[in-house]
Steps between C-alpha positions, in 0.01 A plus 500: 500500500129468574401724209742318272358170623155618409616599154677167449232233466327272255490788252879490471560126507185370330384770262813685395689210334214382281422857389865551412505175302172592324590860420835479324739426786744790520247737340263448794790540747608834354144635496436375853817658642423834333147495642626392844733800536238745368140387539563259790724750679228768480229279647724359770621846602143633512358224715785473751507881535124519558535231767780674688351848465155401629614220737181324391402173331353512146137510615549828690810650332332639189235701683786637711673613182191676364144509631258336259760262356459231762329272246844418358595366841190280504592349162864462617375297796252295292779380266709310759174376653414338165853386418592339835263196482601392151867584566488269802340234281792520257737507797340173605578354157866597544504337845354181353780474244762579764371211712493271196866560417619499862337161557654355182181505290628739236457245222127471579473882508641510144244259356238626256177583677659532848436874530144492365422198719628686806321835450170326414514298821258579783735472801871546432484851340291623794740354759807654337322835456412503872860420600638778280245755623564421867877528444454853363255593774738385776763746374254793485358406840846559652512856371735715296832461681432165663347340194540670162853637552638189671363253245620723211853514640510121493306411188637759255871407533402133475293576193784682323746222586275229359420701187871550431577130557225376267581765237865394492401134487257568217784639289704179540238250378526341157327232292521350152206596277331280238776569248776406744616857554572609855269772630630689805366739757702774331297445184186552703651811660552646152131444423419688820743791453526563126207704361293309248367753248364248253143584398488812722239751385400825665189336641702205633752740656216687674369174645846415634517843665160442658609153618804657667282772647255245643791302642617806692172506694555138603869545558522822702181451707377846400137614471387257768568701815796292617769761443288768667466275806873430509579865429304597813751301708809667349672732754502870411880507506540214253634575151188431296662537157770249593244250628292532183807444284588188699150354457513572124841334461414205725171428326639531145803287588285220639269508197799484267661214694168312500523498123860374518379222733211385285551578132835323438396181680161479325666574165754217548270227627169584326593711200401852392130412463469438874590863568164607358297296753410817688377474861529121497877532459569474873253227595508284185822556306751555781427177689574314178829692473600399854423134433701514176802608709517154656571428868587859580162612364311438822750714692490783244119480487471513877733800523316677216150457643630581849637824359172580321316427826715755686437757228126434508488532881669843504247629245204321663571652839529845333153465347365407842684789668349755257148394605576459871675839522198660331242362742728592792516864385137528394331321790760515777512121508791312657748329268412158642125546452540649153730217394264234634194645325674550163657153520160335552347697212795412274469132590130498409560670165807282444280194549270626223802553273612141561149372431499709182692217333247230592151546650483874420669471160392733221666646193424846366652734242661814640482834317867458401412170327650261760314197631457521876406307813437657841869560576552658158197728547634622835844557346345688209288731716783580743801517271368606164216731603533633854878541510510711183210711633684558830822588314332751267313662792820519709687666215219754458495572873876540543584629154224755451303563822775503766786545247819284488675718762272333757702179453834660413498699828449175693787324320734793573370590847841443665697676229556187291565532129228381263680470166195376312262776614459632145432153366254441783296808407474395135411140585235569765329780303512377142660165414373271777129589481500475118679162496270357768192633320608302190551194721151542648341545159672185377385309810134594464496424127481854364827457304 
């Protein structure tokens, strides 16, 4: 549940739906699912197996696998260190919207300029970021069984229940369009599920594949040390293959249902053009959708942002755990001291991220052509550069230096069957490193 909770976060609920809407609906879904059960499965299996086999956190696990390869562990620890502060900043944004809808101010939250006015403020974004960070830190401070496991057992069932409720509600909404025709949630579901092949070229198809590939990094929490840390806590007698399958299914199901929640409702109340709003879909478009629902909109909005907050917390505490576990193993530090130090550092960097929208504002062009502020730069470095590098290096280490049997023997250590062992060998040695290399080349502007 903890590993699934880490995998289920803002990447599923925020990023997945707008990518699906942008990339041909059902076409993106099919590509994503194929990649999840091949590419994603290979990375997830590798990292959890390394964690259980070495009983180490990411910082120290890689040098335990092979002397001289410890630098991968350093990068694996640097990634969550970079991601945590800006993730907590975004978590603070979610908390702000949750409070707005709970207190009956959903209509104000849906007004034009509300989001930009909030994130450019000097005080509120910082306060909400601090609250979110401390919430995550409190869970990690309590430890694995007392904190991470207990909170996951509570939050994850609540998360699934709320996702199902909102998804079903989204399918029942309807509204008359400008021509007087009734547009329903089912119409929006068709846009989400039916592949749109209009204007698809080979180059466009490749970009959709790379979008789906990038989403898997966000979605499965791979290449950032988290699954190695959680793998180190898995008992030797546990069925590793079964656990990995459950995480895959759980994560993909939540991502799919997130699209069912969001796409039909946005399509009905704001039209097909609103689906292309990208990252602003959750903070700009959705509040308008909730307000358009009438009196029930505040309730639906509160439940939605409460659900997103739960999802963000489970991923936020996982990012923190990856760093804390690493300093514990490397320096023999206590969990409480490691948590306190990393929390303070994250709060300081998080403050800079918040100020990056006002007093520290700048705008630069990234190698991939995107405009970026401080948060975007941190996201680019961690997700589009370091994570691909870690993935390629891990595939080389396991696929060619140690050989795939290093992982396969761990998955089957208790005599369990590993039906996808042949697929795993092909993916970790050939397909995964090549795909990620293309993703990295695209990210740094070579392609």
